[in-house]
MDAnalysis code that builds the backbone (N, CA, C; Angstrom):
import MDAnalysis as mda
import numpy as np

u = mda.Universe.empty(216, n_residues=72, atom_resindex=np.repeat(np.arange(72), 3), trajectory=True)
u.add_TopologyAttr("name", ["N", "CA", "C"] * 72)
u.add_TopologyAttr("resid", np.arange(1, 73))
u.add_TopologyAttr("resname", ["MET", "ASN", "THR", "LYS", "GLU", "TYR", "LEU", "VAL", "GLN", "SER", "ILE", "VAL", "SER", "GLN", "MET", "THR", "ILE", "TYR", "LEU", "MET", "ASN", "ASP", "PHE", "HIS", "TRP", "ASP", "MET", "GLN", "THR", "ALA", "LEU", "LYS", "ALA", "ILE", "TYR", "HIS", "SER", "GLU", "LEU", "PHE", "LEU", "LYS", "LEU", "ASP", "ASP", "PRO", "GLU", "ILE", "GLU", "LEU", "TYR", "THR", "GLN", "SER", "PRO", "LYS", "TYR", "VAL", "TYR", "LEU", "PHE", "LEU", "LYS", "LYS", "GLU", "LEU", "THR", "THR", "GLY", "LYS", "TYR", "THR"])
u.atoms.positions = np.array([
    [179.933, 17.300, 196.627],
    [180.625, 18.601, 197.272],
    [180.218, 18.903, 198.586],
    [181.072, 18.917, 199.432],
    [180.704, 19.302, 200.929],
    [180.187, 20.827, 201.045],
    [179.913, 21.100, 202.331],
    [179.082, 22.403, 202.943],
    [180.146, 23.365, 202.375],
    [181.349, 23.473, 202.771],
    [182.253, 24.466, 202.932],
    [182.547, 24.578, 201.163],
    [182.723, 23.794, 200.451],
    [182.647, 24.208, 199.053],
    [181.660, 24.824, 198.689],
    [180.285, 24.580, 198.678],
    [178.953, 25.096, 198.376],
    [179.359, 26.457, 198.477],
    [179.390, 26.716, 200.155],
    [179.609, 28.170, 200.588],
    [180.727, 28.810, 199.675],
    [181.612, 28.629, 199.596],
    [182.635, 28.944, 198.959],
    [182.426, 29.681, 197.440],
    [181.806, 28.239, 196.917],
    [181.333, 28.673, 195.306],
    [180.317, 29.499, 195.110],
    [179.359, 29.874, 196.405],
    [178.012, 30.677, 196.390],
    [178.770, 31.856, 196.544],
    [179.725, 32.114, 197.348],
    [180.412, 33.394, 197.777],
    [180.759, 33.897, 196.386],
    [181.531, 33.061, 195.550],
    [182.637, 33.308, 194.667],
    [181.167, 33.591, 193.408],
    [180.154, 32.953, 193.452],
    [179.290, 33.237, 192.214],
    [178.672, 34.751, 192.427],
    [178.441, 35.088, 193.594],
    [177.854, 36.446, 194.205],
    [178.830, 37.402, 193.940],
    [179.914, 37.592, 194.257],
    [181.322, 38.314, 193.944],
    [181.577, 38.552, 192.750],
    [181.225, 37.358, 191.859],
    [181.410, 37.591, 190.684],
    [180.336, 38.842, 189.818],
    [179.276, 38.653, 190.170],
    [178.184, 39.375, 189.880],
    [178.565, 41.133, 190.387],
    [178.782, 41.296, 191.732],
    [179.553, 42.541, 192.281],
    [180.594, 42.922, 191.311],
    [181.341, 42.191, 191.088],
    [182.571, 42.944, 190.409],
    [181.915, 43.023, 188.654],
    [181.242, 42.458, 188.095],
    [180.850, 42.795, 186.870],
    [179.896, 43.712, 186.912],
    [179.116, 44.267, 187.905],
    [178.529, 45.501, 188.164],
    [179.412, 46.381, 188.497],
    [180.255, 46.817, 189.423],
    [181.257, 47.827, 189.782],
    [182.105, 47.981, 188.816],
    [182.972, 47.158, 188.234],
    [183.793, 47.345, 187.529],
    [183.997, 47.229, 186.273],
    [182.536, 46.651, 185.585],
    [182.176, 46.607, 184.321],
    [183.046, 45.691, 183.755],
    [183.362, 44.212, 184.401],
    [184.141, 43.384, 183.829],
    [183.352, 42.453, 183.266],
    [183.900, 41.716, 182.252],
    [183.193, 40.237, 181.726],
    [183.531, 39.399, 183.040],
    [182.508, 38.193, 182.842],
    [182.620, 37.234, 183.718],
    [184.199, 36.370, 183.993],
    [184.507, 36.430, 183.048],
    [185.963, 35.602, 182.982],
    [187.057, 36.891, 183.892],
    [186.934, 37.869, 183.452],
    [187.989, 38.669, 184.278],
    [187.571, 38.933, 185.399],
    [186.336, 38.728, 185.875],
    [185.788, 38.942, 187.478],
    [186.187, 37.269, 187.996],
    [186.127, 36.299, 187.458],
    [186.472, 35.438, 188.360],
    [188.154, 35.248, 188.198],
    [188.789, 35.531, 187.184],
    [190.043, 35.678, 187.275],
    [190.970, 36.707, 188.282],
    [190.034, 37.354, 188.644],
    [190.589, 38.542, 189.915],
    [190.095, 37.609, 191.129],
    [189.266, 37.189, 191.156],
    [188.667, 36.322, 192.221],
    [189.754, 35.041, 192.758],
    [189.791, 34.207, 191.738],
    [190.667, 33.183, 192.005],
    [192.206, 33.395, 192.085],
    [192.314, 34.794, 191.682],
    [194.104, 35.025, 191.978],
    [194.014, 36.078, 193.198],
    [193.245, 36.255, 193.767],
    [193.326, 36.999, 194.689],
    [193.539, 36.558, 196.136],
    [194.393, 37.130, 197.066],
    [194.871, 36.854, 198.642],
    [193.825, 36.359, 198.955],
    [192.492, 37.202, 199.095],
    [191.135, 36.574, 199.543],
    [190.821, 35.565, 199.708],
    [190.797, 35.124, 198.162],
    [190.355, 33.318, 197.995],
    [191.132, 32.473, 198.671],
    [192.299, 32.847, 199.007],
    [193.088, 31.842, 199.656],
    [192.391, 31.961, 201.170],
    [192.129, 32.867, 201.691],
    [191.437, 33.386, 203.127],
    [190.339, 32.578, 203.321],
    [189.310, 32.886, 201.917],
    [188.069, 32.346, 201.994],
    [187.928, 30.759, 202.019],
    [189.243, 29.961, 201.472],
    [189.165, 28.698, 201.265],
    [189.574, 28.046, 202.570],
    [190.111, 29.132, 203.501],
    [190.855, 28.403, 204.497],
    [189.772, 28.093, 205.811],
    [189.914, 26.980, 206.141],
    [188.921, 26.172, 207.236],
    [189.027, 26.824, 208.628],
    [190.416, 27.169, 208.947],
    [190.356, 27.810, 210.064],
    [190.128, 29.028, 210.250],
    [189.912, 29.904, 209.309],
    [189.627, 31.424, 209.331],
    [187.949, 31.400, 209.293],
    [187.134, 30.559, 208.516],
    [185.927, 30.352, 208.249],
    [185.164, 31.514, 207.419],
    [186.191, 32.262, 206.970],
    [185.602, 33.608, 206.088],
    [184.245, 32.872, 205.276],
    [184.116, 31.912, 204.955],
    [183.074, 31.325, 204.044],
    [181.705, 31.089, 204.709],
    [181.715, 31.579, 205.855],
    [180.634, 31.387, 206.720],
    [179.549, 32.871, 206.778],
    [180.342, 33.936, 206.196],
    [179.922, 35.351, 206.121],
    [179.306, 35.425, 204.954],
    [178.607, 36.747, 204.907],
    [177.712, 36.941, 203.773],
    [178.769, 37.547, 202.668],
    [178.283, 36.900, 201.201],
    [179.056, 37.216, 200.085],
    [179.340, 39.070, 200.157],
    [178.466, 39.671, 200.239],
    [178.961, 41.352, 200.239],
    [179.797, 41.754, 201.377],
    [179.840, 41.098, 202.461],
    [180.686, 41.463, 203.620],
    [182.459, 40.801, 202.847],
    [182.009, 39.808, 202.260],
    [183.407, 39.021, 201.905],
    [183.966, 39.866, 200.821],
    [182.883, 40.496, 200.022],
    [183.299, 41.266, 198.915],
    [184.063, 42.759, 199.210],
    [183.516, 43.147, 200.540],
    [184.129, 44.301, 200.438],
    [185.823, 44.143, 201.109],
    [186.231, 43.035, 201.494],
    [187.489, 42.695, 201.731],
    [188.239, 42.488, 200.122],
    [187.404, 41.943, 198.987],
    [188.099, 41.771, 197.666],
    [187.897, 43.189, 197.213],
    [187.049, 44.002, 197.260],
    [187.240, 45.058, 196.580],
    [188.419, 45.941, 197.216],
    [188.530, 46.012, 198.533],
    [189.961, 46.843, 198.922],
    [191.061, 46.256, 198.391],
    [191.231, 44.816, 198.388],
    [192.640, 44.214, 198.104],
    [192.674, 44.696, 196.449],
    [191.677, 44.979, 195.777],
    [191.704, 45.051, 194.136],
    [191.997, 46.619, 194.059],
    [191.509, 47.350, 194.937],
    [191.912, 48.601, 194.689],
    [193.092, 49.510, 195.432],
    [193.635, 48.551, 196.596],
    [194.628, 49.264, 197.263],
    [195.646, 48.174, 197.109],
    [195.637, 46.995, 196.364],
    [196.606, 46.145, 196.517],
    [196.771, 45.027, 197.796],
    [195.998, 45.588, 198.890],
    [196.203, 44.617, 200.045],
    [194.954, 44.223, 200.490],
    [194.619, 43.151, 201.173],
    [193.694, 42.393, 201.512],
    [193.044, 43.010, 202.917],
    [194.073, 43.628, 203.757],
    [193.796, 44.358, 204.831],
    [194.012, 45.384, 205.180],
])
């Protein structure tokens, strides 16, 4: 596992916990929401380097996407 993959998985792990707490979802539902989001594509993009940001910061974008249907 390289550094980028590690950072992405660390953020996904923390965002899963945030979703479980905020939306009262089980782990499977939270992970599915993350991996099927537009944000995840951006998170994994080496040109954007969103994976270098804090999990809470990235989560705010995910939460916005889930509640409004739009990433930005």
